[in-house]
PDB file of N, CA, C and O in Angstrom:
ATOM      1  N   UNK A   1     -25.803   2.499  28.261  1.00  0.00           N
ATOM      2  CA  UNK A   1     -24.997   2.276  27.040  1.00  0.00           C
ATOM      3  C   UNK A   1     -26.077   1.301  26.564  1.00  0.00           C
ATOM      4  O   UNK A   1     -26.675   0.786  27.509  1.00  0.00           O
ATOM      5  N   UNK A   2     -26.592   0.809  25.043  1.00  0.00           N
ATOM      6  CA  UNK A   2     -27.246  -0.244  24.941  1.00  0.00           C
ATOM      7  C   UNK A   2     -26.736  -1.469  24.608  1.00  0.00           C
ATOM      8  O   UNK A   2     -25.515  -1.565  24.737  1.00  0.00           O
ATOM      9  N   UNK A   3     -27.483  -2.686  24.112  1.00  0.00           N
ATOM     10  CA  UNK A   3     -26.320  -3.815  24.282  1.00  0.00           C
ATOM     11  C   UNK A   3     -26.336  -3.976  22.963  1.00  0.00           C
ATOM     12  O   UNK A   3     -26.319  -5.204  22.869  1.00  0.00           O
ATOM     13  N   UNK A   4     -26.357  -3.536  21.839  1.00  0.00           N
ATOM     14  CA  UNK A   4     -25.875  -3.465  20.517  1.00  0.00           C
ATOM     15  C   UNK A   4     -24.938  -2.608  20.784  1.00  0.00           C
ATOM     16  O   UNK A   4     -23.884  -3.233  20.667  1.00  0.00           O
ATOM     17  N   UNK A   5     -24.683  -1.355  21.124  1.00  0.00           N
ATOM     18  CA  UNK A   5     -23.330  -1.023  21.197  1.00  0.00           C
ATOM     19  C   UNK A   5     -22.225  -1.363  21.820  1.00  0.00           C
ATOM     20  O   UNK A   5     -21.070  -1.033  21.549  1.00  0.00           O
ATOM     21  N   UNK A   6     -22.808  -2.356  23.069  1.00  0.00           N
ATOM     22  CA  UNK A   6     -21.509  -2.715  24.200  1.00  0.00           C
ATOM     23  C   UNK A   6     -21.028  -4.089  23.220  1.00  0.00           C
ATOM     24  O   UNK A   6     -19.843  -4.425  23.205  1.00  0.00           O
ATOM     25  N   UNK A   7     -22.297  -4.995  22.242  1.00  0.00           N
ATOM     26  CA  UNK A   7     -21.416  -5.982  21.548  1.00  0.00           C
ATOM     27  C   UNK A   7     -20.732  -5.357  20.868  1.00  0.00           C
ATOM     28  O   UNK A   7     -19.540  -5.542  21.116  1.00  0.00           O
ATOM     29  N   UNK A   8     -21.014  -4.382  19.765  1.00  0.00           N
ATOM     30  CA  UNK A   8     -20.109  -3.620  18.943  1.00  0.00           C
ATOM     31  C   UNK A   8     -18.691  -3.340  19.702  1.00  0.00           C
ATOM     32  O   UNK A   8     -17.700  -3.826  19.155  1.00  0.00           O
ATOM     33  N   UNK A   9     -18.564  -2.863  20.485  1.00  0.00           N
ATOM     34  CA  UNK A   9     -17.131  -2.694  21.252  1.00  0.00           C
ATOM     35  C   UNK A   9     -16.842  -3.748  21.673  1.00  0.00           C
ATOM     36  O   UNK A   9     -15.653  -4.029  21.525  1.00  0.00           O
ATOM     37  N   UNK A  10     -17.721  -4.804  22.367  1.00  0.00           N
ATOM     38  CA  UNK A  10     -16.949  -5.721  22.710  1.00  0.00           C
ATOM     39  C   UNK A  10     -16.267  -6.490  21.281  1.00  0.00           C
ATOM     40  O   UNK A  10     -15.178  -6.994  21.557  1.00  0.00           O
ATOM     41  N   UNK A  11     -16.608  -6.652  20.065  1.00  0.00           N
ATOM     42  CA  UNK A  11     -16.361  -6.992  18.996  1.00  0.00           C
ATOM     43  C   UNK A  11     -15.175  -6.059  18.145  1.00  0.00           C
ATOM     44  O   UNK A  11     -14.674  -6.304  17.048  1.00  0.00           O
ATOM     45  N   UNK A  12     -15.021  -5.349  18.712  1.00  0.00           N
ATOM     46  CA  UNK A  12     -13.611  -4.368  18.246  1.00  0.00           C
ATOM     47  C   UNK A  12     -12.569  -5.128  18.871  1.00  0.00           C
ATOM     48  O   UNK A  12     -11.727  -5.875  18.373  1.00  0.00           O
ATOM     49  N   UNK A  13     -12.884  -4.649  20.568  1.00  0.00           N
ATOM     50  CA  UNK A  13     -11.724  -5.159  21.191  1.00  0.00           C
ATOM     51  C   UNK A  13     -11.399  -6.360  21.139  1.00  0.00           C
ATOM     52  O   UNK A  13     -10.284  -6.820  21.381  1.00  0.00           O
ATOM     53  N   UNK A  14     -12.317  -6.910  20.833  1.00  0.00           N
ATOM     54  CA  UNK A  14     -11.802  -8.897  20.228  1.00  0.00           C
ATOM     55  C   UNK A  14     -10.619  -8.559  19.197  1.00  0.00           C
ATOM     56  O   UNK A  14      -9.493  -9.014  19.398  1.00  0.00           O
ATOM     57  N   UNK A  15     -10.910  -7.733  18.063  1.00  0.00           N
ATOM     58  CA  UNK A  15     -10.484  -7.492  16.788  1.00  0.00           C
ATOM     59  C   UNK A  15      -9.006  -7.025  16.980  1.00  0.00           C
ATOM     60  O   UNK A  15      -8.205  -7.528  16.191  1.00  0.00           O
ATOM     61  N   UNK A  16      -8.605  -6.306  17.730  1.00  0.00           N
ATOM     62  CA  UNK A  16      -7.721  -5.596  18.262  1.00  0.00           C
ATOM     63  C   UNK A  16      -7.113  -6.890  19.129  1.00  0.00           C
ATOM     64  O   UNK A  16      -5.957  -7.108  18.767  1.00  0.00           O
ATOM     65  N   UNK A  17      -7.437  -7.551  19.877  1.00  0.00           N
ATOM     66  CA  UNK A  17      -6.871  -8.479  20.873  1.00  0.00           C
ATOM     67  C   UNK A  17      -5.882  -9.961  19.849  1.00  0.00           C
ATOM     68  O   UNK A  17      -4.809 -10.497  20.125  1.00  0.00           O
ATOM     69  N   UNK A  18      -6.998 -10.245  18.475  1.00  0.00           N
ATOM     70  CA  UNK A  18      -6.114 -10.341  17.862  1.00  0.00           C
ATOM     71  C   UNK A  18      -5.154 -10.169  17.217  1.00  0.00           C
ATOM     72  O   UNK A  18      -4.266 -11.010  17.077  1.00  0.00           O
ATOM     73  N   UNK A  19      -5.171  -8.839  16.620  1.00  0.00           N
ATOM     74  CA  UNK A  19      -4.441  -8.055  16.063  1.00  0.00           C
ATOM     75  C   UNK A  19      -3.245  -8.190  17.133  1.00  0.00           C
ATOM     76  O   UNK A  19      -2.282  -8.213  16.366  1.00  0.00           O
ATOM     77  N   UNK A  20      -2.816  -8.273  18.176  1.00  0.00           N
ATOM     78  CA  UNK A  20      -1.891  -8.365  18.881  1.00  0.00           C
ATOM     79  C   UNK A  20      -1.361  -9.184  19.124  1.00  0.00           C
ATOM     80  O   UNK A  20      -0.144  -9.221  18.943  1.00  0.00           O
ATOM     81  N   UNK A  21      -2.260 -10.509  19.801  1.00  0.00           N
ATOM     82  CA  UNK A  21      -1.796 -11.439  19.270  1.00  0.00           C
ATOM     83  C   UNK A  21      -0.763 -11.840  18.099  1.00  0.00           C
ATOM     84  O   UNK A  21       0.131 -12.660  18.308  1.00  0.00           O
ATOM     85  N   UNK A  22      -0.936 -11.237  16.910  1.00  0.00           N
ATOM     86  CA  UNK A  22      -0.184 -11.608  15.684  1.00  0.00           C
ATOM     87  C   UNK A  22       1.007 -10.821  16.478  1.00  0.00           C
ATOM     88  O   UNK A  22       1.902 -11.540  16.923  1.00  0.00           O
ATOM     89  N   UNK A  23       1.109  -9.361  16.708  1.00  0.00           N
ATOM     90  CA  UNK A  23       2.324  -8.555  16.753  1.00  0.00           C
ATOM     91  C   UNK A  23       3.169  -9.264  18.057  1.00  0.00           C
ATOM     92  O   UNK A  23       4.390  -9.328  17.919  1.00  0.00           O
ATOM     93  N   UNK A  24       2.789  -9.603  18.858  1.00  0.00           N
ATOM     94  CA  UNK A  24       3.153 -10.703  20.266  1.00  0.00           C
ATOM     95  C   UNK A  24       4.142 -11.547  19.388  1.00  0.00           C
ATOM     96  O   UNK A  24       5.361 -11.397  19.475  1.00  0.00           O
ATOM     97  N   UNK A  25       3.501 -12.512  18.470  1.00  0.00           N
ATOM     98  CA  UNK A  25       4.045 -13.575  18.312  1.00  0.00           C
ATOM     99  C   UNK A  25       5.437 -12.668  17.485  1.00  0.00           C
ATOM    100  O   UNK A  25       6.581 -12.711  17.937  1.00  0.00           O
ATOM    101  N   UNK A  26       5.125 -12.024  16.454  1.00  0.00           N
ATOM    102  CA  UNK A  26       6.194 -11.508  15.787  1.00  0.00           C
ATOM    103  C   UNK A  26       7.197 -10.877  16.405  1.00  0.00           C
ATOM    104  O   UNK A  26       8.322 -11.251  16.074  1.00  0.00           O
ATOM    105  N   UNK A  27       7.098  -9.793  17.428  1.00  0.00           N
ATOM    106  CA  UNK A  27       8.392 -10.123  18.145  1.00  0.00           C
ATOM    107  C   UNK A  27       8.903 -10.879  19.227  1.00  0.00           C
ATOM    108  O   UNK A  27       9.876 -10.463  19.854  1.00  0.00           O
ATOM    109  N   UNK A  28       8.305 -12.029  19.531  1.00  0.00           N
ATOM    110  CA  UNK A  28       8.610 -13.238  19.853  1.00  0.00           C
ATOM    111  C   UNK A  28       9.770 -13.639  18.867  1.00  0.00           C
ATOM    112  O   UNK A  28      10.940 -13.722  19.241  1.00  0.00           O
ATOM    113  N   UNK A  29       9.326 -13.899  17.488  1.00  0.00           N
ATOM    114  CA  UNK A  29      10.221 -14.306  16.511  1.00  0.00           C
ATOM    115  C   UNK A  29      11.518 -14.085  16.454  1.00  0.00           C
ATOM    116  O   UNK A  29      12.396 -14.946  16.394  1.00  0.00           O
ATOM    117  N   UNK A  30      11.719 -12.339  16.480  1.00  0.00           N
ATOM    118  CA  UNK A  30      12.534 -12.331  16.390  1.00  0.00           C
ATOM    119  C   UNK A  30      12.101 -10.162  16.085  1.00  0.00           C
ATOM    120  O   UNK A  30      12.836  -9.177  16.166  1.00  0.00           O
ATOM    121  N   UNK A  31      11.016 -10.274  15.841  1.00  0.00           N
ATOM    122  CA  UNK A  31      10.963  -8.764  15.683  1.00  0.00           C
ATOM    123  C   UNK A  31      11.683  -7.851  14.398  1.00  0.00           C
ATOM    124  O   UNK A  31      12.185  -6.728  14.411  1.00  0.00           O
ATOM    125  N   UNK A  32      11.480  -8.954  13.179  1.00  0.00           N
ATOM    126  CA  UNK A  32      12.191  -7.971  12.372  1.00  0.00           C
ATOM    127  C   UNK A  32      11.257  -7.461  11.439  1.00  0.00           C
ATOM    128  O   UNK A  32      10.125  -7.939  11.515  1.00  0.00           O
ATOM    129  N   UNK A  33      11.490  -6.517  10.494  1.00  0.00           N
ATOM    130  CA  UNK A  33      10.446  -5.664   9.564  1.00  0.00           C
ATOM    131  C   UNK A  33       9.678  -7.384   8.941  1.00  0.00           C
ATOM    132  O   UNK A  33       8.485  -7.526   8.677  1.00  0.00           O
ATOM    133  N   UNK A  34      10.428  -8.161   8.867  1.00  0.00           N
ATOM    134  CA  UNK A  34       9.741  -9.329   7.802  1.00  0.00           C
ATOM    135  C   UNK A  34       8.559  -9.985   8.470  1.00  0.00           C
ATOM    136  O   UNK A  34       7.518 -10.381   7.945  1.00  0.00           O
ATOM    137  N   UNK A  35       8.982 -10.025   9.912  1.00  0.00           N
ATOM    138  CA  UNK A  35       7.982 -10.872  11.056  1.00  0.00           C
ATOM    139  C   UNK A  35       6.676  -9.944  11.376  1.00  0.00           C
ATOM    140  O   UNK A  35       5.489 -10.202  11.574  1.00  0.00           O
ATOM    141  N   UNK A  36       7.337  -8.917  11.340  1.00  0.00           N
ATOM    142  CA  UNK A  36       6.207  -7.742  11.146  1.00  0.00           C
ATOM    143  C   UNK A  36       5.230  -7.942  10.052  1.00  0.00           C
ATOM    144  O   UNK A  36       4.106  -8.436  10.133  1.00  0.00           O
ATOM    145  N   UNK A  37       5.750  -7.550   9.179  1.00  0.00           N
ATOM    146  CA  UNK A  37       4.636  -7.763   8.294  1.00  0.00           C
ATOM    147  C   UNK A  37       4.168  -9.035   7.432  1.00  0.00           C
ATOM    148  O   UNK A  37       3.234  -8.946   6.636  1.00  0.00           O
ATOM    149  N   UNK A  38       4.855 -10.185   7.639  1.00  0.00           N
ATOM    150  CA  UNK A  38       4.117 -11.371   7.428  1.00  0.00           C
ATOM    151  C   UNK A  38       2.687 -11.472   8.529  1.00  0.00           C
ATOM    152  O   UNK A  38       1.532 -11.749   8.206  1.00  0.00           O
ATOM    153  N   UNK A  39       3.223 -11.148   9.897  1.00  0.00           N
ATOM    154  CA  UNK A  39       2.074 -11.775  10.756  1.00  0.00           C
ATOM    155  C   UNK A  39       0.653 -10.375  10.323  1.00  0.00           C
ATOM    156  O   UNK A  39      -0.437 -10.929  10.183  1.00  0.00           O
ATOM    157  N   UNK A  40       0.575  -8.615  10.099  1.00  0.00           N
ATOM    158  CA  UNK A  40       0.267  -8.348   9.630  1.00  0.00           C
ATOM    159  C   UNK A  40      -0.350  -8.176   8.626  1.00  0.00           C
ATOM    160  O   UNK A  40      -1.228  -7.326   8.479  1.00  0.00           O
ATOM    161  N   UNK A  41       0.028  -8.957   7.813  1.00  0.00           N
ATOM    162  CA  UNK A  41      -0.971  -9.244   6.372  1.00  0.00           C
ATOM    163  C   UNK A  41      -1.458 -11.105   6.992  1.00  0.00           C
ATOM    164  O   UNK A  41      -2.521 -11.674   6.745  1.00  0.00           O
ATOM    165  N   UNK A  42      -0.888 -11.374   7.388  1.00  0.00           N
ATOM    166  CA  UNK A  42      -1.703 -12.790   8.285  1.00  0.00           C
ATOM    167  C   UNK A  42      -3.128 -12.395   9.157  1.00  0.00           C
ATOM    168  O   UNK A  42      -4.125 -13.096   9.326  1.00  0.00           O
ATOM    169  N   UNK A  43      -2.977 -11.659   9.417  1.00  0.00           N
ATOM    170  CA  UNK A  43      -3.875 -11.058  10.288  1.00  0.00           C
ATOM    171  C   UNK A  43      -5.389 -10.317   9.848  1.00  0.00           C
ATOM    172  O   UNK A  43      -6.534 -10.373  10.297  1.00  0.00           O
ATOM    173  N   UNK A  44      -4.675  -9.557   8.645  1.00  0.00           N
ATOM    174  CA  UNK A  44      -6.288  -9.236   7.992  1.00  0.00           C
ATOM    175  C   UNK A  44      -6.264 -10.316   6.442  1.00  0.00           C
ATOM    176  O   UNK A  44      -7.163 -10.200   5.609  1.00  0.00           O
ATOM    177  N   UNK A  45      -5.193 -11.251   6.275  1.00  0.00           N
ATOM    178  CA  UNK A  45      -6.158 -12.146   4.939  1.00  0.00           C
ATOM    179  C   UNK A  45      -6.798 -13.500   5.804  1.00  0.00           C
ATOM    180  O   UNK A  45      -7.398 -14.414   5.238  1.00  0.00           O
ATOM    181  N   UNK A  46      -6.536 -13.437   7.359  1.00  0.00           N
ATOM    182  CA  UNK A  46      -7.415 -14.006   8.166  1.00  0.00           C
ATOM    183  C   UNK A  46      -8.981 -13.535   7.999  1.00  0.00           C
ATOM    184  O   UNK A  46      -9.981 -14.136   7.607  1.00  0.00           O
ATOM    185  N   UNK A  47      -8.742 -12.108   8.499  1.00  0.00           N
ATOM    186  CA  UNK A  47     -10.343 -11.195   8.527  1.00  0.00           C
ATOM    187  C   UNK A  47     -10.525 -11.286   6.954  1.00  0.00           C
ATOM    188  O   UNK A  47     -11.633 -11.750   6.682  1.00  0.00           O
ATOM    189  N   UNK A  48      -9.967 -11.061   6.141  1.00  0.00           N
ATOM    190  CA  UNK A  48     -10.734 -11.173   4.967  1.00  0.00           C
ATOM    191  C   UNK A  48     -12.013 -12.415   4.526  1.00  0.00           C
ATOM    192  O   UNK A  48     -13.184 -12.337   4.155  1.00  0.00           O
ATOM    193  N   UNK A  49     -10.935 -13.676   4.834  1.00  0.00           N
ATOM    194  CA  UNK A  49     -11.486 -14.899   4.460  1.00  0.00           C
ATOM    195  C   UNK A  49     -12.737 -15.242   5.275  1.00  0.00           C
ATOM    196  O   UNK A  49     -13.846 -15.459   4.787  1.00  0.00           O
ATOM    197  N   UNK A  50     -12.380 -15.269   6.765  1.00  0.00           N
ATOM    198  CA  UNK A  50     -13.581 -15.577   7.866  1.00  0.00           C
ATOM    199  C   UNK A  50     -14.488 -14.910   7.582  1.00  0.00           C
ATOM    200  O   UNK A  50     -15.566 -15.372   7.211  1.00  0.00           O
ATOM    201  N   UNK A  51     -14.096 -13.045   7.762  1.00  0.00           N
ATOM    202  CA  UNK A  51     -15.239 -12.335   7.981  1.00  0.00           C
ATOM    203  C   UNK A  51     -15.984 -12.434   6.651  1.00  0.00           C
ATOM    204  O   UNK A  51     -17.164 -12.085   6.700  1.00  0.00           O
ATOM    205  N   UNK A  52     -15.459 -12.891   5.341  1.00  0.00           N
ATOM    206  CA  UNK A  52     -16.518 -13.075   4.169  1.00  0.00           C
ATOM    207  C   UNK A  52     -17.167 -14.192   4.800  1.00  0.00           C
ATOM    208  O   UNK A  52     -18.385 -14.183   4.974  1.00  0.00           O
ATOM    209  N   UNK A  53     -16.570 -14.981   5.092  1.00  0.00           N
ATOM    210  CA  UNK A  53     -17.721 -16.446   5.729  1.00  0.00           C
ATOM    211  C   UNK A  53     -18.593 -15.971   6.698  1.00  0.00           C
ATOM    212  O   UNK A  53     -19.740 -16.364   6.485  1.00  0.00           O
ATOM    213  N   UNK A  54     -18.453 -15.111   7.910  1.00  0.00           N
ATOM    214  CA  UNK A  54     -19.270 -14.976   8.791  1.00  0.00           C
ATOM    215  C   UNK A  54     -20.557 -14.234   7.960  1.00  0.00           C
ATOM    216  O   UNK A  54     -21.744 -14.553   7.880  1.00  0.00           O
ATOM    217  N   UNK A  55     -19.842 -13.177   7.417  1.00  0.00           N
ATOM    218  CA  UNK A  55     -20.410 -11.682   6.708  1.00  0.00           C
ATOM    219  C   UNK A  55     -21.889 -12.334   6.333  1.00  0.00           C
ATOM    220  O   UNK A  55     -23.034 -11.921   6.516  1.00  0.00           O
ATOM    221  N   UNK A  56     -21.166 -13.957   5.515  1.00  0.00           N
ATOM    222  CA  UNK A  56     -22.492 -14.164   4.340  1.00  0.00           C
ATOM    223  C   UNK A  56     -23.455 -15.361   5.456  1.00  0.00           C
ATOM    224  O   UNK A  56     -24.566 -15.862   5.286  1.00  0.00           O
ATOM    225  N   UNK A  57     -22.683 -15.473   6.338  1.00  0.00           N
ATOM    226  CA  UNK A  57     -23.666 -16.338   7.868  1.00  0.00           C
ATOM    227  C   UNK A  57     -24.348 -15.524   8.309  1.00  0.00           C
ATOM    228  O   UNK A  57     -25.227 -16.114   8.937  1.00  0.00           O
ATOM    229  N   UNK A  58     -24.511 -14.296   8.377  1.00  0.00           N
ATOM    230  CA  UNK A  58     -24.805 -12.864   9.294  1.00  0.00           C
ATOM    231  C   UNK A  58     -26.100 -12.835   8.620  1.00  0.00           C
ATOM    232  O   UNK A  58     -27.193 -12.752   9.180  1.00  0.00           O
ATOM    233  N   UNK A  59     -25.812 -12.933   6.999  1.00  0.00           N
ATOM    234  CA  UNK A  59     -26.681 -12.029   6.401  1.00  0.00           C
ATOM    235  C   UNK A  59     -27.925 -13.391   6.208  1.00  0.00           C
ATOM    236  O   UNK A  59     -28.816 -13.053   5.428  1.00  0.00           O
ATOM    237  N   UNK A  60     -28.027 -14.234   6.549  1.00  0.00           N
ATOM    238  CA  UNK A  60     -28.915 -15.338   6.430  1.00  0.00           C
ATOM    239  C   UNK A  60     -29.230 -15.195   7.848  1.00  0.00           C
ATOM    240  O   UNK A  60     -30.416 -14.885   7.953  1.00  0.00           O
ATOM    241  N   UNK A  61     -28.600 -15.304   9.090  1.00  0.00           N
ATOM    242  CA  UNK A  61     -29.245 -15.696  10.437  1.00  0.00           C
ATOM    243  C   UNK A  61     -29.408 -14.403  11.085  1.00  0.00           C
ATOM    244  O   UNK A  61     -30.591 -14.154  11.316  1.00  0.00           O
ATOM    245  N   UNK A  62     -28.494 -13.404  11.488  1.00  0.00           N
ATOM    246  CA  UNK A  62     -28.739 -11.915  12.158  1.00  0.00           C
ATOM    247  C   UNK A  62     -28.841 -11.071  10.983  1.00  0.00           C
ATOM    248  O   UNK A  62     -27.946 -10.274  10.702  1.00  0.00           O
ATOM    249  N   UNK A  63     -29.941 -11.213  10.251  1.00  0.00           N
ATOM    250  CA  UNK A  63     -29.718 -10.247   8.931  1.00  0.00           C
ATOM    251  C   UNK A  63     -30.552  -8.513   9.951  1.00  0.00           C
ATOM    252  O   UNK A  63     -31.628  -8.351  10.526  1.00  0.00           O
ATOM    253  N   UNK A  64     -29.288  -7.540   9.692  1.00  0.00           N
ATOM    254  CA  UNK A  64     -29.499  -6.062  10.250  1.00  0.00           C
ATOM    255  C   UNK A  64     -28.695  -5.818  11.531  1.00  0.00           C
ATOM    256  O   UNK A  64     -28.753  -4.759  12.155  1.00  0.00           O
ATOM    257  N   UNK A  65     -27.849  -6.995  11.924  1.00  0.00           N
ATOM    258  CA  UNK A  65     -27.323  -6.930  12.963  1.00  0.00           C
ATOM    259  C   UNK A  65     -25.924  -6.657  13.235  1.00  0.00           C
ATOM    260  O   UNK A  65     -25.440  -7.129  14.263  1.00  0.00           O
ATOM    261  N   UNK A  66     -25.461  -6.207  12.731  1.00  0.00           N
ATOM    262  CA  UNK A  66     -23.874  -5.897  12.130  1.00  0.00           C
ATOM    263  C   UNK A  66     -23.108  -6.006  13.581  1.00  0.00           C
ATOM    264  O   UNK A  66     -21.988  -6.516  13.618  1.00  0.00           O
ATOM    265  N   UNK A  67     -23.582  -5.637  14.477  1.00  0.00           N
ATOM    266  CA  UNK A  67     -23.017  -5.739  15.926  1.00  0.00           C
ATOM    267  C   UNK A  67     -22.511  -7.322  16.299  1.00  0.00           C
ATOM    268  O   UNK A  67     -21.544  -7.770  16.916  1.00  0.00           O
ATOM    269  N   UNK A  68     -23.439  -7.808  15.741  1.00  0.00           N
ATOM    270  CA  UNK A  68     -23.594  -9.690  16.296  1.00  0.00           C
ATOM    271  C   UNK A  68     -22.124  -9.960  15.009  1.00  0.00           C
ATOM    272  O   UNK A  68     -20.978 -10.353  15.225  1.00  0.00           O
ATOM    273  N   UNK A  69     -22.621  -9.658  14.046  1.00  0.00           N
ATOM    274  CA  UNK A  69     -21.570  -9.805  12.942  1.00  0.00           C
ATOM    275  C   UNK A  69     -20.119  -9.569  13.499  1.00  0.00           C
ATOM    276  O   UNK A  69     -19.388 -10.552  13.615  1.00  0.00           O
ATOM    277  N   UNK A  70     -19.706  -8.442  13.817  1.00  0.00           N
ATOM    278  CA  UNK A  70     -18.510  -7.771  14.382  1.00  0.00           C
ATOM    279  C   UNK A  70     -17.760  -8.738  15.958  1.00  0.00           C
ATOM    280  O   UNK A  70     -16.641  -9.149  16.266  1.00  0.00           O
ATOM    281  N   UNK A  71     -19.081  -8.745  16.569  1.00  0.00           N
ATOM    282  CA  UNK A  71     -18.195  -9.712  17.561  1.00  0.00           C
ATOM    283  C   UNK A  71     -17.875 -11.007  17.552  1.00  0.00           C
ATOM    284  O   UNK A  71     -17.173 -11.630  18.348  1.00  0.00           O
ATOM    285  N   UNK A  72     -18.572 -11.455  16.371  1.00  0.00           N
ATOM    286  CA  UNK A  72     -18.033 -12.991  15.888  1.00  0.00           C
ATOM    287  C   UNK A  72     -16.929 -13.043  15.200  1.00  0.00           C
ATOM    288  O   UNK A  72     -15.926 -13.656  15.567  1.00  0.00           O
ATOM    289  N   UNK A  73     -17.040 -12.379  14.118  1.00  0.00           N
ATOM    290  CA  UNK A  73     -15.381 -12.056  13.801  1.00  0.00           C
ATOM    291  C   UNK A  73     -14.100 -11.543  14.323  1.00  0.00           C
ATOM    292  O   UNK A  73     -12.918 -11.518  13.981  1.00  0.00           O
ATOM    293  N   UNK A  74     -14.983 -11.070  15.482  1.00  0.00           N
ATOM    294  CA  UNK A  74     -13.609 -10.416  16.007  1.00  0.00           C
ATOM    295  C   UNK A  74     -13.093 -11.984  17.238  1.00  0.00           C
ATOM    296  O   UNK A  74     -11.922 -12.290  17.462  1.00  0.00           O
ATOM    297  N   UNK A  75     -14.214 -12.648  17.781  1.00  0.00           N
ATOM    298  CA  UNK A  75     -13.816 -13.545  18.575  1.00  0.00           C
ATOM    299  C   UNK A  75     -12.731 -14.314  17.786  1.00  0.00           C
ATOM    300  O   UNK A  75     -11.679 -14.772  18.233  1.00  0.00           O
ATOM    301  N   UNK A  76     -13.334 -14.374  16.172  1.00  0.00           N
ATOM    302  CA  UNK A  76     -12.530 -15.649  15.530  1.00  0.00           C
ATOM    303  C   UNK A  76     -11.012 -15.170  15.473  1.00  0.00           C
ATOM    304  O   UNK A  76      -9.991 -15.828  15.672  1.00  0.00           O
ATOM    305  N   UNK A  77     -11.173 -13.779  15.129  1.00  0.00           N
ATOM    306  CA  UNK A  77      -9.654 -13.002  15.157  1.00  0.00           C
ATOM    307  C   UNK A  77      -8.935 -13.467  16.439  1.00  0.00           C
ATOM    308  O   UNK A  77      -7.782 -13.880  16.310  1.00  0.00           O
ATOM    309  N   UNK A  78      -9.420 -13.446  17.495  1.00  0.00           N
ATOM    310  CA  UNK A  78      -9.118 -13.199  18.991  1.00  0.00           C
ATOM    311  C   UNK A  78      -8.398 -14.525  19.092  1.00  0.00           C
ATOM    312  O   UNK A  78      -7.218 -14.516  19.443  1.00  0.00           O
ATOM    313  N   UNK A  79      -9.262 -16.136  18.701  1.00  0.00           N
ATOM    314  CA  UNK A  79      -8.942 -17.265  18.869  1.00  0.00           C
ATOM    315  C   UNK A  79      -7.540 -17.537  17.975  1.00  0.00           C
ATOM    316  O   UNK A  79      -6.557 -18.072  18.489  1.00  0.00           O
ATOM    317  N   UNK A  80      -7.576 -17.116  16.623  1.00  0.00           N
ATOM    318  CA  UNK A  80      -6.777 -16.924  15.925  1.00  0.00           C
ATOM    319  C   UNK A  80      -5.496 -16.650  16.271  1.00  0.00           C
ATOM    320  O   UNK A  80      -4.568 -17.446  16.130  1.00  0.00           O
ATOM    321  N   UNK A  81      -5.391 -15.396  16.785  1.00  0.00           N
ATOM    322  CA  UNK A  81      -3.960 -14.519  17.002  1.00  0.00           C
ATOM    323  C   UNK A  81      -3.833 -15.139  18.461  1.00  0.00           C
ATOM    324  O   UNK A  81      -2.644 -15.187  18.777  1.00  0.00           O
ATOM    325  N   UNK A  82      -4.527 -15.541  19.276  1.00  0.00           N
ATOM    326  CA  UNK A  82      -3.869 -16.714  20.488  1.00  0.00           C
ATOM    327  C   UNK A  82      -3.335 -17.914  20.420  1.00  0.00           C
ATOM    328  O   UNK A  82      -2.645 -18.450  21.286  1.00  0.00           O
ATOM    329  N   UNK A  83      -3.601 -18.277  19.552  1.00  0.00           N
ATOM    330  CA  UNK A  83      -3.188 -19.961  18.432  1.00  0.00           C
ATOM    331  C   UNK A  83      -1.672 -19.523  18.055  1.00  0.00           C
ATOM    332  O   UNK A  83      -0.602 -19.846  18.569  1.00  0.00           O
ATOM    333  N   UNK A  84      -1.992 -18.628  16.917  1.00  0.00           N
ATOM    334  CA  UNK A  84      -0.378 -17.716  16.774  1.00  0.00           C
ATOM    335  C   UNK A  84       0.711 -18.096  17.538  1.00  0.00           C
ATOM    336  O   UNK A  84       1.733 -18.780  17.479  1.00  0.00           O
ATOM    337  N   UNK A  85      -0.107 -17.163  18.501  1.00  0.00           N
ATOM    338  CA  UNK A  85       1.017 -16.508  19.457  1.00  0.00           C
ATOM    339  C   UNK A  85       1.200 -17.971  20.404  1.00  0.00           C
ATOM    340  O   UNK A  85       1.930 -17.528  21.291  1.00  0.00           O
ATOM    341  N   UNK A  86       1.001 -19.317  20.725  1.00  0.00           N
ATOM    342  CA  UNK A  86       1.170 -20.189  21.022  1.00  0.00           C
ATOM    343  C   UNK A  86       1.910 -20.517  20.234  1.00  0.00           C
ATOM    344  O   UNK A  86       3.043 -20.771  20.645  1.00  0.00           O
ATOM    345  N   UNK A  87       1.674 -20.645  18.973  1.00  0.00           N
ATOM    346  CA  UNK A  87       2.846 -21.645  18.239  1.00  0.00           C
ATOM    347  C   UNK A  87       3.869 -21.158  18.215  1.00  0.00           C
ATOM    348  O   UNK A  87       4.734 -21.721  17.546  1.00  0.00           O
ATOM    349  N   UNK A  88       4.178 -20.003  18.877  1.00  0.00           N
ATOM    350  CA  UNK A  88       5.433 -19.159  18.425  1.00  0.00           C
ATOM    351  C   UNK A  88       6.680 -19.691  19.419  1.00  0.00           C
ATOM    352  O   UNK A  88       7.798 -19.180  19.482  1.00  0.00           O
ATOM    353  N   UNK A  89       6.180 -20.883  20.200  1.00  0.00           N
ATOM    354  CA  UNK A  89       6.663 -21.939  21.302  1.00  0.00           C
ATOM    355  C   UNK A  89       7.106 -22.828  20.651  1.00  0.00           C
ATOM    356  O   UNK A  89       8.223 -23.240  20.964  1.00  0.00           O
ATOM    357  N   UNK A  90       6.282 -23.544  19.329  1.00  0.00           N
ATOM    358  CA  UNK A  90       6.956 -24.668  19.003  1.00  0.00           C
ATOM    359  C   UNK A  90       7.857 -24.442  17.799  1.00  0.00           C
ATOM    360  O   UNK A  90       8.312 -25.366  17.124  1.00  0.00           O
ATOM    361  N   UNK A  91       8.122 -22.946  17.539  1.00  0.00           N
ATOM    362  CA  UNK A  91       8.904 -22.418  16.681  1.00  0.00           C
ATOM    363  C   UNK A  91      10.748 -23.202  16.869  1.00  0.00           C
ATOM    364  O   UNK A  91      11.030 -23.098  18.063  1.00  0.00           O
ATOM    365  N   UNK A  92      11.368 -23.556  16.463  1.00  0.00           N
ATOM    366  CA  UNK A  92      12.715 -24.093  16.184  1.00  0.00           C
ATOM    367  C   UNK A  92      13.598 -22.853  15.753  1.00  0.00           C
ATOM    368  O   UNK A  92      14.783 -23.011  15.458  1.00  0.00           O
TER     369      UNK A  92
END
């Protein structure tokens, strides 16, 4: 397996980890339809906003390396998913 494919798969794995952070947080606060809907919407909203910004930076600094762009977007999503999951402990 070449390095570009490995980087791409790692980015996809991190995207899935970010989504799981949102889903686990929704489940932890009650698991209602509204909680899941809002967390999934939040995941895609964060992905759209940060993805657009990262894609713009990627065009400037690593043109043609879509695997690196996916890796960075996945890392940001995983970080946000982890933080959102941790914030569920602060909900009263």
